[in-house]
C-alpha positions as CSV (number, residue, x, y, z in Angstrom):
1,X,-12.9,19.4,24.1
2,X,-15.7,19.5,21.2
3,X,-13.8,22.5,19.7
4,X,-10.7,20.7,19.7
5,X,-12.1,17.6,18.1
6,X,-13.9,20.0,15.4
7,X,-10.8,21.7,14.7
8,X,-8.7,18.2,14.0
9,X,-11.7,16.7,11.7
10,X,-11.8,20.1,9.8
11,X,-7.8,20.3,8.9
12,X,-7.5,16.1,8.4
13,X,-10.7,17.1,5.6
14,X,-8.2,20.0,4.3
15,X,-5.7,17.7,4.6
16,X,-8.0,15.0,3.0
17,X,-9.0,17.5,0.2
18,X,-5.3,18.9,-0.7
19,X,-4.0,15.4,-1.0
20,X,-6.9,14.0,-3.1
21,X,-6.5,17.0,-5.5
22,X,-2.9,16.7,-5.5
23,X,-2.5,12.9,-5.5
24,X,1.1,12.9,-5.6
25,X,2.3,10.4,-2.4
26,X,5.1,11.9,-2.7
27,X,4.1,15.1,-1.8
28,X,1.3,15.5,0.0
29,X,-0.2,11.4,0.9
30,X,-3.2,11.0,2.4
31,X,-3.7,11.0,5.8
32,X,-5.0,7.3,6.2
33,X,-1.6,6.0,4.2
34,X,0.2,8.2,7.0
35,X,-2.3,6.4,10.5
36,X,-0.6,3.2,8.6
37,X,2.5,3.9,8.6
38,X,2.3,5.3,11.4
39,X,0.9,1.8,13.3
40,X,4.0,0.4,11.4
41,X,6.5,2.3,13.3
42,X,4.7,0.9,16.5
43,X,5.3,-2.4,15.4
44,X,9.4,-1.8,15.1
45,X,11.9,-1.5,17.8
46,X,13.6,1.2,16.1
47,X,10.7,3.0,16.7
48,X,11.2,3.1,20.3
49,X,14.7,3.2,20.3
50,X,14.6,6.5,18.2
51,X,12.2,7.8,20.9
52,X,14.0,6.5,23.9
53,X,17.6,8.4,23.0
54,X,16.1,11.4,22.1
55,X,13.9,12.1,25.4
56,X,17.2,10.6,27.0
57,X,19.2,13.5,25.6
58,X,16.6,16.2,25.9
59,X,15.9,15.6,29.4
60,X,20.0,15.8,30.1
61,X,20.1,19.0,28.6
62,X,16.7,20.5,30.6
63,X,18.1,18.8,33.9
64,X,21.1,20.7,33.5
65,X,19.4,24.4,32.1
66,X,17.3,24.1,35.0
67,X,20.1,24.5,37.2
68,X,22.3,26.4,35.3
69,X,19.6,29.0,33.9
70,X,18.1,29.3,37.7
71,X,21.3,29.1,39.5
72,X,22.9,32.1,37.5
73,X,19.4,33.9,37.2
74,X,19.2,34.1,41.1
75,X,22.1,35.4,41.5
76,X,22.0,37.6,38.5
77,X,19.1,39.1,40.1
78,X,20.7,39.6,43.7
79,X,23.6,41.4,42.3
80,X,23.4,44.5,39.7
81,X,26.8,43.6,38.4
82,X,26.8,40.2,37.6
83,X,23.0,41.2,35.8
84,X,24.6,43.7,33.8
85,X,27.7,41.4,32.7
86,X,25.1,38.4,32.1
87,X,21.9,39.9,30.5
88,X,24.0,40.8,27.4
89,X,25.4,37.0,26.9
90,X,22.5,35.7,27.3
91,X,20.8,38.4,25.1
92,X,23.3,37.8,22.6
93,X,22.4,33.8,22.8
94,X,18.9,34.7,22.1
95,X,19.8,36.8,18.7
96,X,21.5,33.8,17.4
97,X,19.9,32.1,14.7
98,X,19.9,28.1,16.3
99,X,21.0,27.0,12.6
100,X,24.3,29.0,13.2
101,X,24.6,27.6,16.4
102,X,24.5,23.9,15.1
103,X,27.0,24.9,12.7
104,X,29.4,25.9,14.5
105,X,29.3,23.6,17.9
106,X,29.5,21.0,15.2
107,X,33.1,22.3,13.7
108,X,34.2,22.2,17.6
109,X,32.6,19.6,19.3
110,X,31.7,15.9,18.4
111,X,28.1,15.0,17.1
112,X,26.8,13.9,21.5
113,X,28.3,16.6,22.9
114,X,27.4,19.4,20.2
115,X,23.6,18.7,20.1
116,X,23.4,18.4,24.0
117,X,24.7,22.3,24.4
118,X,22.6,23.2,21.3
119,X,19.9,22.8,23.6
120,X,21.3,24.2,26.3
121,X,22.1,27.3,24.9
122,X,18.3,27.3,23.6
123,X,17.2,26.6,27.4
124,X,19.2,28.2,29.7
125,X,18.3,32.4,28.5
126,X,14.5,31.1,29.2
127,X,15.5,29.9,32.8
128,X,17.7,33.3,33.2
129,X,15.0,35.2,33.0
130,X,12.1,33.7,34.5
131,X,14.6,33.4,37.5
132,X,15.5,37.0,37.2
133,X,12.4,38.1,37.1
134,X,11.2,36.2,39.9
135,X,14.0,37.3,42.2
136,X,13.2,41.4,41.1
137,X,9.8,40.9,42.1
138,X,10.0,39.5,45.2
139,X,8.5,42.3,48.3
140,X,11.3,44.8,49.5
141,X,10.3,43.4,53.0
142,X,11.1,40.0,52.0
143,X,14.2,41.1,50.7
144,X,15.3,42.6,54.1
145,X,14.2,40.3,56.2
146,X,16.1,37.7,54.5
147,X,19.5,40.0,55.2
148,X,18.8,40.0,58.7
149,X,19.5,36.4,58.5
150,X,23.7,36.3,57.8
151,X,22.6,32.7,55.8
152,X,25.1,31.2,53.2
153,X,23.9,31.8,49.9
154,X,23.6,28.2,49.3
155,X,21.4,28.0,52.2
156,X,18.9,30.7,50.7
157,X,19.4,29.5,47.4
158,X,17.1,25.9,48.3
159,X,15.5,27.2,51.1
160,X,14.3,30.9,50.3
161,X,15.2,31.8,47.2
162,X,14.3,28.9,45.0
163,X,11.0,28.3,46.8
164,X,9.8,32.4,46.3
165,X,10.1,32.0,42.6
166,X,8.9,28.6,42.3
167,X,5.8,29.9,39.7
168,X,7.8,31.8,37.6
169,X,10.8,28.2,37.7
170,X,7.2,26.7,36.8
171,X,6.3,28.8,33.7
172,X,10.0,28.5,32.4
173,X,9.3,24.0,32.9
174,X,6.2,24.9,31.2
175,X,8.2,26.5,27.8
176,X,11.2,24.8,27.4
177,X,10.0,21.0,28.2
178,X,8.3,21.1,24.2
179,X,11.0,23.5,22.9
180,X,14.0,21.6,24.3
181,X,12.4,18.1,22.5
182,X,12.0,20.6,19.3
183,X,15.0,22.2,19.1
184,X,17.0,18.2,20.0
185,X,14.9,16.8,16.3
186,X,16.3,19.8,14.7
187,X,19.9,19.6,15.9
188,X,19.8,15.1,15.9
189,X,18.6,16.2,12.1
190,X,22.0,18.2,11.1
191,X,24.0,16.2,13.5
192,X,23.1,13.4,12.3
193,X,23.3,11.1,15.5
194,X,23.0,7.5,15.4
195,X,19.9,6.9,16.7
196,X,17.0,9.4,17.3
197,X,14.0,10.9,15.9
198,X,15.8,13.3,14.2
199,X,18.0,10.7,12.5
200,X,15.0,8.9,11.8
201,X,13.4,12.3,9.6
202,X,17.1,12.8,8.0
203,X,16.7,9.3,6.4
204,X,12.9,10.2,5.4
205,X,13.9,13.3,3.9
206,X,16.6,11.9,1.9
207,X,14.6,9.2,0.9
208,X,11.6,11.4,-0.5
209,X,9.7,9.5,2.1
210,X,7.1,11.9,2.7
211,X,5.0,9.3,4.5
212,X,7.6,8.7,7.0
213,X,8.1,12.3,7.3
214,X,4.3,13.3,8.3
215,X,4.2,9.8,10.8
216,X,7.1,10.6,12.9
217,X,5.8,14.5,12.9
218,X,2.5,13.5,14.4
219,X,4.1,10.7,16.7
220,X,6.4,14.1,17.9
221,X,3.2,16.1,18.1
222,X,1.6,13.6,20.2
223,X,4.6,13.3,22.2
224,X,4.8,16.0,23.4
225,X,1.1,17.2,24.2
226,X,1.5,13.7,25.9
227,X,4.6,15.0,28.4
228,X,2.4,18.5,28.7
229,X,0.1,17.0,30.3
230,X,1.9,15.1,32.7
231,X,3.6,17.4,33.3
232,X,0.2,20.1,34.4
233,X,-0.6,16.8,36.5
234,X,2.8,16.7,38.5
235,X,2.6,20.7,38.7
236,X,-1.0,20.5,40.4
237,X,-0.2,17.4,42.2
238,X,2.9,19.5,43.8
239,X,0.7,22.6,43.9
240,X,-1.8,21.2,46.1
């Protein structure tokens, strides 16, 4: 904790020093000016609307990616032929730059649909790969026992495979939660959605308002860390 506080003080000190040296708010505003802007944002209704809009979109994408990626990953881990096909597609998705996704999907779909799909395409590979690795690391003896009981795939999925690879799914969740918010905001900037954190950053950039850009960026960092903290608390509580 002391190291984190010391690091934060150092960052603020360096920021303050460079800001005074440059002496141009349009390039690097003072930390105190940014703090005042952050407090001003809290008093505005649009602040909460932007955060709520972004989080709702991210949650929708996250849940869909969690379900699709995990199910496809489990199925792929159990079937070599399916794995050969899907792994190639997943590898391709991971190599395509994010900006390419955004530009292509903006042509094909409406802004809101494109935004959700962009986040989906970034998250599904993470859930998929973790699920595949989880299935492949199940002990052969356990697989033999599972095969002895001729239950349906849906039964095994819910009652056997998901509990067995729970650790891998949790790891994917911890990775994807902050990633989903960062990708979602980036997509909002390009999509120019009606409301959202990305929209606020876009407007600030157009107006060359570096104070607002810094303020929203710091709020994003706070939100991401808060989500990570709450997620870890929930996971620890569930494990206990």
